[in-house]
N, CA, C and O atoms as a MOPAC input file, in Angstrom:
PM7 MOZYME 1SCF
protein

 N    -16.97800 1    68.20700 1    46.89900 1
 C    -16.36600 1    69.49900 1    47.09300 1
 C    -16.39700 1    70.32600 1    45.80300 1
 O    -16.67000 1    71.52600 1    45.82100 1
 N    -16.10900 1    69.65400 1    44.68800 1
 C    -16.10300 1    70.38500 1    43.42600 1
 C    -17.51200 1    70.82300 1    43.04900 1
 O    -17.69600 1    71.88700 1    42.45900 1
 N    -18.50800 1    70.00700 1    43.38800 1
 C    -19.89500 1    70.37200 1    43.07100 1
 C    -20.32000 1    71.61000 1    43.85100 1
 O    -21.00900 1    72.47500 1    43.31000 1
 N    -19.91900 1    71.70200 1    45.10400 1
 C    -20.25000 1    72.87600 1    45.91400 1
 C    -19.54200 1    74.11100 1    45.35900 1
 O    -20.14000 1    75.18300 1    45.26700 1
 N    -18.27500 1    73.96100 1    44.99100 1
 C    -17.53100 1    75.08900 1    44.42500 1
 C    -18.15700 1    75.57100 1    43.13000 1
 O    -18.29900 1    76.77400 1    42.91200 1
 N    -18.53000 1    74.63400 1    42.27200 1
 C    -19.14500 1    75.00400 1    40.99900 1
 C    -20.49100 1    75.67100 1    41.22300 1
 O    -20.83100 1    76.63400 1    40.53700 1
 N    -21.26300 1    75.16000 1    42.18700 1
 C    -22.57200 1    75.78300 1    42.45400 1
 C    -22.41900 1    77.21200 1    42.96900 1
 O    -23.22000 1    78.07700 1    42.61700 1
 N    -21.40600 1    77.47800 1    43.79600 1
 C    -21.16000 1    78.84800 1    44.24600 1
 C    -20.77100 1    79.75300 1    43.08500 1
 O    -21.23800 1    80.88800 1    42.99300 1
 N    -19.91400 1    79.24700 1    42.19800 1
 C    -19.48900 1    80.05100 1    41.06000 1
 C    -20.66200 1    80.34600 1    40.13900 1
 O    -20.79300 1    81.46200 1    39.63600 1
 N    -21.51400 1    79.35400 1    39.91500 1
 C    -22.69300 1    79.58700 1    39.07400 1
 C    -23.61900 1    80.59400 1    39.74300 1
 O    -24.13300 1    81.49800 1    39.08300 1
 N    -23.83500 1    80.44800 1    41.03600 1
 C    -24.71300 1    81.37600 1    41.76000 1
 C    -24.21200 1    82.80600 1    41.66600 1
 O    -24.97000 1    83.71200 1    41.32000 1
 N    -22.93600 1    83.01300 1    41.97300 1
 C    -22.40000 1    84.36900 1    41.95800 1
 C    -22.16700 1    84.87300 1    40.53500 1
 O    -22.20700 1    86.07700 1    40.28100 1
 N    -21.92200 1    83.93900 1    39.60500 1
 C    -21.67000 1    84.35000 1    38.23500 1
 C    -22.91000 1    84.75200 1    37.47700 1
 O    -22.84300 1    85.58500 1    36.57300 1
 N    -24.04100 1    84.17600 1    37.82800 1
 C    -25.25200 1    84.46000 1    37.06700 1
 C    -26.27200 1    85.32100 1    37.79800 1
 O    -27.00300 1    86.08400 1    37.16800 1
 N    -26.32800 1    85.20800 1    39.11200 1
 C    -27.45300 1    85.80600 1    39.82300 1
 C    -27.10300 1    86.94000 1    40.76700 1
 O    -28.00700 1    87.54500 1    41.34500 1
 N    -25.84300 1    87.24800 1    40.94400 1
 C    -25.50000 1    88.34600 1    41.84300 1
 C    -24.65500 1    89.37000 1    41.10200 1
 O    -23.94600 1    89.04600 1    40.14900 1
 N    -24.74400 1    90.58500 1    41.54900 1
 C    -23.96200 1    91.67300 1    40.95600 1
 C    -22.92400 1    92.14300 1    41.95900 1
 O    -23.11300 1    91.99100 1    43.16600 1
 N    -21.81900 1    92.71800 1    41.46600 1
 C    -20.85800 1    93.31100 1    42.40300 1
 C    -21.52100 1    94.45300 1    43.16400 1
 O    -22.38100 1    95.14200 1    42.61600 1
 N    -21.13700 1    94.65600 1    44.40300 1
 C    -21.72400 1    95.75400 1    45.16600 1
 C    -21.46300 1    97.10700 1    44.51200 1
 O    -20.41100 1    97.31800 1    43.90800 1
 N    -22.40900 1    98.00700 1    44.63300 1
 C    -22.27200 1    99.35300 1    44.06500 1
 C    -21.06200 1   100.07300 1    44.65400 1
 O    -20.44700 1   100.90400 1    43.98500 1
 N    -20.72000 1    99.76000 1    45.89800 1
 C    -19.58400 1   100.42300 1    46.54100 1
 C    -18.28100 1   100.15900 1    45.79200 1
 O    -17.37700 1   100.99400 1    45.83500 1
 N    -18.15700 1    99.01300 1    45.10300 1
 C    -16.95300 1    98.74700 1    44.32200 1
 C    -16.78100 1    99.78900 1    43.23900 1
 O    -15.67600 1   100.28000 1    43.00900 1
 N    -17.86700 1   100.12600 1    42.57800 1
 C    -17.79100 1   101.09900 1    41.49500 1
 C    -17.54100 1   102.50100 1    42.03200 1
 O    -16.82400 1   103.28800 1    41.41400 1
 N    -18.13300 1   102.81500 1    43.18400 1
 C    -17.93700 1   104.13100 1    43.77600 1
 C    -16.50300 1   104.32500 1    44.25800 1
 O    -15.97800 1   105.43800 1    44.23100 1
 N    -15.86700 1   103.22700 1    44.70200 1
 C    -14.49200 1   103.30800 1    45.19300 1
 C    -13.46300 1   103.06200 1    44.09100 1
 O    -12.25800 1   103.09500 1    44.34100 1
 N    -13.93900 1   102.81900 1    42.87800 1
 C    -13.01600 1   102.55900 1    41.77500 1
 C    -12.46200 1   101.15200 1    41.77200 1
 O    -11.40500 1   100.90800 1    41.19000 1
 N    -13.15000 1   100.22200 1    42.41000 1
 C    -12.67100 1    98.83800 1    42.49200 1
 C    -13.38300 1    97.92200 1    41.50500 1
 O    -13.46800 1    96.71700 1    41.74300 1
 N    -13.89100 1    98.45800 1    40.41700 1
 C    -14.66000 1    97.63600 1    39.48700 1
 C    -13.79300 1    96.55500 1    38.84600 1
 O    -14.31800 1    95.51400 1    38.45000 1
 N    -12.49000 1    96.76800 1    38.73500 1
 C    -11.60300 1    95.74500 1    38.16400 1
 C    -11.22300 1    94.70200 1    39.20600 1
 O    -10.60000 1    93.69700 1    38.86100 1
 N    -11.57500 1    94.90800 1    40.45300 1
 C    -11.34900 1    93.90100 1    41.49200 1
 C    -12.10900 1    92.62900 1    41.15800 1
 O    -11.75800 1    91.54500 1    41.62200 1
 N    -13.14800 1    92.76800 1    40.35100 1
 C    -13.92700 1    91.62700 1    39.89300 1
 C    -13.04800 1    90.63000 1    39.15100 1
 O    -13.26600 1    89.42200 1    39.24800 1
 N    -12.06300 1    91.11600 1    38.41600 1
 C    -11.17000 1    90.21500 1    37.68300 1
 C    -10.31300 1    89.38400 1    38.62700 1
 O    -10.04100 1    88.21500 1    38.35400 1
 N     -9.88800 1    89.97700 1    39.72500 1
 C     -9.11900 1    89.24000 1    40.73200 1
 C     -9.98100 1    88.13500 1    41.33100 1
 O     -9.50800 1    87.01800 1    41.54000 1
 N    -11.23600 1    88.44400 1    41.60500 1
 C    -12.13800 1    87.43100 1    42.15000 1
 C    -12.37600 1    86.30400 1    41.15100 1
 O    -12.48200 1    85.14300 1    41.54500 1
 N    -12.46100 1    86.63000 1    39.87400 1
 C    -12.58600 1    85.59600 1    38.84300 1
 C    -11.37900 1    84.66400 1    38.88100 1
 O    -11.53400 1    83.44300 1    38.88700 1
 N    -10.20000 1    85.22900 1    38.90700 1
 C     -8.97500 1    84.42400 1    38.90800 1
 C     -8.90100 1    83.53200 1    40.14400 1
 O     -8.54300 1    82.35800 1    40.04100 1
 N     -9.23300 1    84.07700 1    41.30100 1
 C     -9.18200 1    83.29500 1    42.54100 1
 C    -10.21300 1    82.17700 1    42.53000 1
 O     -9.90800 1    81.04600 1    42.90700 1
 N    -11.42500 1    82.48500 1    42.10400 1
 C    -12.49300 1    81.48500 1    42.10200 1
 C    -12.14400 1    80.30300 1    41.19600 1
 O    -12.33800 1    79.14800 1    41.57600 1
 N    -11.63400 1    80.59000 1    40.01100 1
 C    -11.32500 1    79.49200 1    39.09200 1
 C    -10.02600 1    78.79500 1    39.46000 1
 O     -9.85000 1    77.62000 1    39.13700 1
 N     -9.11700 1    79.48500 1    40.12100 1
 C     -7.90700 1    78.82600 1    40.61000 1
 C     -8.25000 1    77.81200 1    41.70300 1
 O     -7.61300 1    76.76400 1    41.81000 1
 N     -9.24700 1    78.13000 1    42.50000 1
 C     -9.65200 1    77.22000 1    43.58000 1
 C    -10.27400 1    75.92800 1    43.05400 1
 O    -10.35900 1    74.94500 1    43.79100 1
 N    -10.70300 1    75.91200 1    41.81800 1
 C    -11.29600 1    74.70400 1    41.24000 1
 C    -10.26400 1    73.74300 1    40.65800 1
 O    -10.59800 1    72.60200 1    40.34200 1
 N     -9.02000 1    74.18400 1    40.51200 1
 C     -8.02700 1    73.36100 1    39.83100 1
 C     -7.71600 1    72.07800 1    40.59900 1
 O     -7.73600 1    71.00000 1    40.00600 1
 N     -7.43100 1    72.15800 1    41.88700 1
 C     -7.05000 1    70.95700 1    42.63800 1
 C     -8.19700 1    69.94700 1    42.71100 1
 O     -7.96800 1    68.76700 1    42.44600 1
 N     -9.42900 1    70.36100 1    43.06100 1
 C    -10.50600 1    69.35300 1    43.05500 1
 C    -10.74100 1    68.73900 1    41.67300 1
 O    -11.02800 1    67.54600 1    41.57000 1
 N    -10.62500 1    69.53400 1    40.61800 1
 C    -10.81000 1    68.99700 1    39.26600 1
 C     -9.65500 1    68.07100 1    38.90100 1
 O     -9.86000 1    67.06500 1    38.22200 1
 N     -8.45400 1    68.39700 1    39.34200 1
 C     -7.29700 1    67.54000 1    39.09300 1
 C     -7.47300 1    66.19000 1    39.78400 1
 O     -7.13600 1    65.15000 1    39.21900 1
 N     -7.99800 1    66.21000 1    40.99700 1
 C     -8.26200 1    64.96200 1    41.71500 1
 C     -9.34000 1    64.16300 1    40.98700 1
 O     -9.24000 1    62.94200 1    40.87100 1
 N    -10.36000 1    64.84800 1    40.50200 1
 C    -11.46900 1    64.18000 1    39.82100 1
 C    -11.04000 1    63.58200 1    38.48300 1
 O    -11.36300 1    62.43000 1    38.19600 1
 N    -10.32700 1    64.33700 1    37.66900 1
 C     -9.98800 1    63.89300 1    36.31300 1
 C     -8.65800 1    63.16100 1    36.21300 1
 O     -8.41400 1    62.48300 1    35.21500 1
 N     -7.79600 1    63.27600 1    37.20900 1
 C     -6.47100 1    62.66400 1    37.22600 1
 C     -5.58500 1    63.13600 1    36.07300 1
 O     -4.59900 1    62.48700 1    35.72400 1
 N     -5.95300 1    64.26800 1    35.49400 1
 C     -5.17100 1    64.83600 1    34.39700 1
 C     -5.29000 1    66.35200 1    34.47800 1
 O     -6.39500 1    66.89300 1    34.52700 1
 N     -4.15600 1    67.02800 1    34.49300 1
 C     -4.18200 1    68.47600 1    34.58600 1
 C     -4.78900 1    69.08900 1    33.33100 1
 O     -5.50200 1    70.08900 1    33.40800 1
 N     -4.50800 1    68.49200 1    32.17600 1
 C     -5.05700 1    69.01200 1    30.92500 1
 C     -6.58700 1    68.94700 1    30.94000 1
 O     -7.25500 1    69.93300 1    30.63000 1
 N     -7.13500 1    67.79600 1    31.29600 1
 C     -8.59400 1    67.65000 1    31.35300 1
 C     -9.20300 1    68.58300 1    32.38300 1
 O    -10.25400 1    69.17900 1    32.14700 1
 N     -8.54000 1    68.70700 1    33.52700 1
 C     -9.05800 1    69.58200 1    34.57700 1
 C     -9.08700 1    71.02900 1    34.10800 1
 O    -10.09100 1    71.72100 1    34.28100 1
 N     -7.99800 1    71.48600 1    33.51900 1
 C     -7.91700 1    72.88000 1    33.07700 1
 C     -8.91900 1    73.16600 1    31.95600 1
 O     -9.58600 1    74.20100 1    31.96700 1
 N     -9.02400 1    72.25800 1    30.99600 1
 C     -9.94600 1    72.47500 1    29.87900 1
 C    -11.38900 1    72.46800 1    30.36500 1
 O    -12.19600 1    73.28400 1    29.91900 1
 N    -11.71800 1    71.56100 1    31.26900 1
 C    -13.10000 1    71.49600 1    31.75000 1
 C    -13.46900 1    72.72400 1    32.58100 1
 O    -14.58800 1    73.22600 1    32.47700 1
 N    -12.54700 1    73.20800 1    33.39800 1
 C    -12.83200 1    74.40100 1    34.18700 1
 C    -12.94700 1    75.62500 1    33.28100 1
 O    -13.80900 1    76.47800 1    33.49000 1
 N    -12.07900 1    75.71000 1    32.27600 1
 C    -12.16600 1    76.83300 1    31.34300 1
 C    -13.47500 1    76.77800 1    30.55400 1
 O    -14.08200 1    77.81400 1    30.28300 1
 N    -13.90500 1    75.57600 1    30.18900 1
 C    -15.18300 1    75.42800 1    29.48500 1
 C    -16.34500 1    75.85900 1    30.38400 1
 O    -17.31600 1    76.44800 1    29.90800 1
 N    -16.24500 1    75.56500 1    31.67700 1
 C    -17.25800 1    76.03400 1    32.62000 1
 C    -17.30600 1    77.55800 1    32.62700 1
 O    -18.38500 1    78.14900 1    32.59000 1
 N    -16.14200 1    78.19000 1    32.67300 1
 C    -16.09200 1    79.65400 1    32.66300 1
 C    -16.64900 1    80.24000 1    31.38000 1
 O    -17.37000 1    81.23700 1    31.40900 1
 N    -16.31600 1    79.61700 1    30.24100 1
 C    -16.84800 1    80.10100 1    28.96200 1
 C    -18.36700 1    79.92300 1    28.91200 1
 O    -19.08200 1    80.78800 1    28.40600 1
 N    -18.84700 1    78.81300 1    29.43400 1
 C    -20.28900 1    78.59400 1    29.47700 1
 C    -21.00300 1    79.60300 1    30.35100 1
 O    -22.09300 1    80.06800 1    30.01700 1
 N    -20.38200 1    79.94100 1    31.47700 1
 C    -20.97500 1    80.96400 1    32.34700 1
 C    -20.99500 1    82.32700 1    31.67100 1
 O    -21.96200 1    83.07600 1    31.81200 1
 N    -19.94500 1    82.65100 1    30.94300 1
 C    -19.93900 1    83.93200 1    30.22800 1
 C    -21.02500 1    83.95100 1    29.15000 1
 O    -21.67900 1    84.97500 1    28.95200 1
 N    -21.22000 1    82.83700 1    28.45800 1
 C    -22.30200 1    82.76000 1    27.47000 1
 C    -23.67000 1    82.87800 1    28.14000 1
 O    -24.57500 1    83.53100 1    27.61900 1
 N    -23.80600 1    82.24000 1    29.29700 1
 C    -25.07600 1    82.32900 1    30.02900 1
 C    -25.32400 1    83.75900 1    30.50600 1
 O    -26.46800 1    84.21400 1    30.50800 1
 N    -24.28600 1    84.46700 1    30.90600 1
 C    -24.43800 1    85.86000 1    31.31700 1
 C    -24.87400 1    86.72700 1    30.14300 1
 O    -25.63400 1    87.67900 1    30.31600 1
 N    -24.39600 1    86.39700 1    28.95600 1
 C    -24.77000 1    87.14500 1    27.76100 1
 C    -26.26700 1    87.01900 1    27.49400 1
 O    -26.87800 1    87.92500 1    26.92700 1
 N    -26.86000 1    85.89200 1    27.90300 1
 C    -28.28300 1    85.66100 1    27.65100 1
 C    -29.18800 1    86.20200 1    28.75100 1
 O    -30.40900 1    86.18400 1    28.59700 1
 N    -28.62600 1    86.67800 1    29.85000 1
 C    -29.44900 1    87.22800 1    30.92500 1
 C    -29.54500 1    88.73500 1    30.79900 1
 O    -28.72100 1    89.37900 1    30.14900 1
 N    -30.56300 1    89.28000 1    31.43000 1
 C    -30.75300 1    90.73000 1    31.39500 1
 C    -29.93900 1    91.44100 1    32.47900 1
 O    -29.58800 1    92.61100 1    32.33000 1
 N    -29.64300 1    90.73500 1    33.56100 1
 C    -29.02000 1    91.39400 1    34.70300 1
 C    -27.48900 1    91.34700 1    34.68100 1
 O    -26.84500 1    92.06600 1    35.44500 1
 N    -26.90100 1    90.52100 1    33.82700 1
 C    -25.44300 1    90.39000 1    33.79000 1
 C    -24.94700 1    90.64100 1    32.37400 1
 O    -25.73000 1    90.64300 1    31.42400 1
 N    -23.65300 1    90.85100 1    32.23900 1
 C    -23.07700 1    91.00500 1    30.90400 1
 C    -21.79300 1    90.18800 1    30.81700 1
 O    -21.00000 1    90.13900 1    31.75700 1
 N    -21.61200 1    89.56200 1    29.68900 1
 C    -20.41500 1    88.76000 1    29.45500 1
 C    -19.26800 1    89.67300 1    29.04300 1
 O    -19.48500 1    90.73600 1    28.46000 1
 N    -18.06000 1    89.25200 1    29.34800 1
 C    -16.90900 1    90.04400 1    28.91700 1
 C    -15.69900 1    89.15100 1    28.69200 1
 O    -15.49800 1    88.15900 1    29.39200 1
 N    -14.91200 1    89.51600 1    27.71700 1
 C    -13.67600 1    88.80000 1    27.39400 1
 C    -12.65200 1    88.94000 1    28.53100 1
 O    -11.96800 1    87.96200 1    28.83500 1
 N    -12.51400 1    90.12000 1    29.17900 1
 C    -11.57200 1    90.20000 1    30.30000 1
 C    -11.91700 1    89.23900 1    31.44400 1
 O    -11.01700 1    88.71300 1    32.09800 1
 N    -13.20000 1    89.00800 1    31.68700 1
 C    -13.57400 1    88.03300 1    32.71600 1
 C    -13.10000 1    86.63800 1    32.32900 1
 O    -12.56600 1    85.90600 1    33.16100 1
 N    -13.29700 1    86.27200 1    31.06600 1
 C    -12.86100 1    84.96600 1    30.58900 1
 C    -11.34000 1    84.84300 1    30.64600 1
 O    -10.81300 1    83.78100 1    30.97600 1
 N    -10.64200 1    85.92000 1    30.33000 1
 C     -9.17900 1    85.91300 1    30.41200 1
 C     -8.71200 1    85.77100 1    31.86200 1
 O     -7.73500 1    85.07300 1    32.13300 1
 N     -9.40600 1    86.42900 1    32.79300 1
 C     -9.05600 1    86.29900 1    34.21500 1
 C     -9.29700 1    84.87400 1    34.69300 1
 O     -8.51800 1    84.34600 1    35.48700 1
 N    -10.37100 1    84.24800 1    34.21600 1
 C    -10.61300 1    82.84200 1    34.55300 1
 C     -9.44700 1    81.97900 1    34.09300 1
 O     -8.93100 1    81.15600 1    34.84800 1
 N     -9.03800 1    82.18000 1    32.83800 1
 C     -7.93300 1    81.40600 1    32.29300 1
 C     -6.62100 1    81.65600 1    33.01600 1
 O     -5.83700 1    80.72900 1    33.22100 1
 N     -6.37600 1    82.90000 1    33.40400 1
 C     -5.15400 1    83.22300 1    34.13700 1
 C     -5.13600 1    82.53900 1    35.50700 1
 O     -4.10700 1    82.01200 1    35.93000 1
 N     -6.27100 1    82.55300 1    36.19000 1
 C     -6.35800 1    81.86800 1    37.48300 1
 C     -6.13300 1    80.37300 1    37.34600 1
 O     -5.44300 1    79.76900 1    38.16800 1
 N     -6.71200 1    79.77200 1    36.31100 1
 C     -6.53100 1    78.34400 1    36.06000 1
 C     -5.06900 1    78.04300 1    35.75900 1
 O     -4.50300 1    77.08600 1    36.28700 1
 N     -4.46100 1    78.86300 1    34.90900 1
 C     -3.06100 1    78.63900 1    34.53300 1
 C     -2.12400 1    78.78100 1    35.73200 1
 O     -1.19800 1    77.98600 1    35.89300 1
 N     -2.35900 1    79.78600 1    36.56900 1
 C     -1.50700 1    79.98000 1    37.75100 1
 C     -1.61700 1    78.80700 1    38.71900 1
 O     -0.60800 1    78.31100 1    39.22000 1
 N     -2.83700 1    78.36800 1    38.97800 1
 C     -3.03000 1    77.24700 1    39.90000 1
 C     -2.46800 1    75.95600 1    39.31200 1
 O     -1.88100 1    75.15300 1    40.03700 1
 N     -2.64100 1    75.74600 1    38.01200 1
 C     -2.09700 1    74.54400 1    37.37600 1
 C     -0.57000 1    74.55200 1    37.45000 1
 O      0.05200 1    73.51100 1    37.66100 1
 N      0.02600 1    75.72000 1    37.27800 1
 C      1.47800 1    75.83400 1    37.38300 1
 C      1.95100 1    75.50700 1    38.79600 1
 O      2.92700 1    74.77900 1    38.97600 1
 N      1.26300 1    76.04200 1    39.78600 1
 C      1.64700 1    75.77900 1    41.18400 1
 C      1.52000 1    74.29200 1    41.50700 1
 O      2.40800 1    73.72000 1    42.13900 1
 N      0.43100 1    73.66500 1    41.08400 1
 C      0.24900 1    72.23100 1    41.32900 1
 C      1.33300 1    71.43800 1    40.60200 1
 O      1.86600 1    70.47800 1    41.15800 1
 N      1.66500 1    71.81900 1    39.37500 1
 C      2.70900 1    71.10500 1    38.63000 1
 C      4.06500 1    71.23300 1    39.30800 1
 O      4.81900 1    70.26200 1    39.37200 1
 N      4.38200 1    72.41700 1    39.81400 1
 C      5.66300 1    72.60700 1    40.51100 1
 C      5.69500 1    71.78800 1    41.78900 1
 O      6.69500 1    71.13200 1    42.08200 1
 N      4.61200 1    71.82000 1    42.54900 1
 C      4.57400 1    71.03900 1    43.79300 1
 C      4.63200 1    69.54400 1    43.49900 1
 O      5.26500 1    68.78400 1    44.23200 1
 N      3.97400 1    69.13000 1    42.43000 1
 C      4.02300 1    67.72300 1    42.04400 1
 C      5.44000 1    67.33600 1    41.64000 1
 O      5.92100 1    66.25700 1    41.98700 1
 N      6.09600 1    68.21700 1    40.91100 1
 C      7.46700 1    67.95700 1    40.47200 1
 C      8.42300 1    67.87900 1    41.66800 1
 O      9.34100 1    67.05900 1    41.68800 1
 N      8.19500 1    68.73800 1    42.65500 1
 C      9.04200 1    68.72900 1    43.84800 1
 C      8.69300 1    67.58400 1    44.79400 1
 O      9.39000 1    67.33300 1    45.77800 1
 N      7.59100 1    66.89200 1    44.47000 1
 C      7.14200 1    65.74900 1    45.26200 1
 C      6.92900 1    66.12700 1    46.72700 1
 O      7.42300 1    65.45900 1    47.63500 1
 N      6.19100 1    67.20200 1    46.93500 1
 C      5.90500 1    67.65700 1    48.27800 1
 C      5.11600 1    66.59800 1    49.03500 1
 O      4.11300 1    66.09000 1    48.53400 1
 N      5.55800 1    66.27100 1    50.21800 1
 C      4.85600 1    65.29300 1    51.04700 1
 C      3.47900 1    65.79700 1    51.45800 1
 O      2.57700 1    65.00500 1    51.73100 1
 N      3.32000 1    67.12000 1    51.50200 1
 C      2.03400 1    67.67500 1    51.91500 1
 C      0.93500 1    67.38300 1    50.88100 1
 O     -0.24600 1    67.35700 1    51.22700 1
 N      1.31800 1    67.16600 1    49.62300 1
 C      0.32500 1    66.89100 1    48.58800 1
 C     -0.17000 1    65.45200 1    48.60000 1
 O     -1.27500 1    65.18700 1    48.12700 1
 N      0.59400 1    64.53900 1    49.11300 1
 C      0.21000 1    63.13100 1    49.07100 1
 C     -1.14000 1    62.86700 1    49.75700 1
 O     -1.99100 1    62.21100 1    49.15600 1
 N     -1.37200 1    63.34600 1    50.98200 1
 C     -2.69100 1    63.07000 1    51.58300 1
 C     -3.82700 1    63.76900 1    50.84200 1
 O     -4.94700 1    63.25900 1    50.80700 1
 N     -3.55300 1    64.92200 1    50.25300 1
 C     -4.61300 1    65.67700 1    49.57300 1
 C     -4.93100 1    65.07400 1    48.21100 1
 O     -6.09600 1    64.84300 1    47.88700 1
 N     -3.90800 1    64.82100 1    47.42300 1
 C     -4.11500 1    64.34600 1    46.05800 1
 C     -4.12900 1    62.83500 1    45.93300 1
 O     -4.60100 1    62.29800 1    44.93100 1
 N     -3.61500 1    62.14400 1    46.94400 1
 C     -3.65700 1    60.68000 1    46.90900 1
 C     -2.94500 1    60.11400 1    45.71300 1
 O     -1.78800 1    60.44200 1    45.45100 1
 N     -3.63900 1    59.25800 1    44.98300 1
 C     -3.03500 1    58.58400 1    43.83400 1
 C     -2.97400 1    59.46600 1    42.60500 1
 O     -2.38900 1    59.06900 1    41.59800 1
 N     -3.56000 1    60.64800 1    42.65700 1
 C     -3.54700 1    61.53800 1    41.48800 1
 C     -2.13500 1    61.98500 1    41.15700 1
 O     -1.83700 1    62.28800 1    40.00100 1
 N     -1.26000 1    62.02900 1    42.15400 1
 C      0.12300 1    62.43000 1    41.86400 1
 C      0.89300 1    61.18800 1    41.69100 1
 O      2.09600 1    61.23800 1    41.43600 1

């Protein structure tokens, strides 16, 4: 699951551009929301994989930083610090939610996270 998620993020992060209609409608900053959501969605699978929230968050953030560096080297995309900050914000929000749910010992998390919690 995490491999599929990462492949989608790499595909959209390096090879696709936001639609022109976003810029015409003034939604160019909507891209930051999509960054936050995409990287937040990687937190739970990475947490299951690494069994550590710190490792999961650092590895996902490193993926985002690597993608921004890769965008800097392409002609069709451009890297930006706000994109990297949105990635980090999405990771932090999702990590916080998982930590709160883990602390509350939600029964709904047991089948999903298994022994990770």
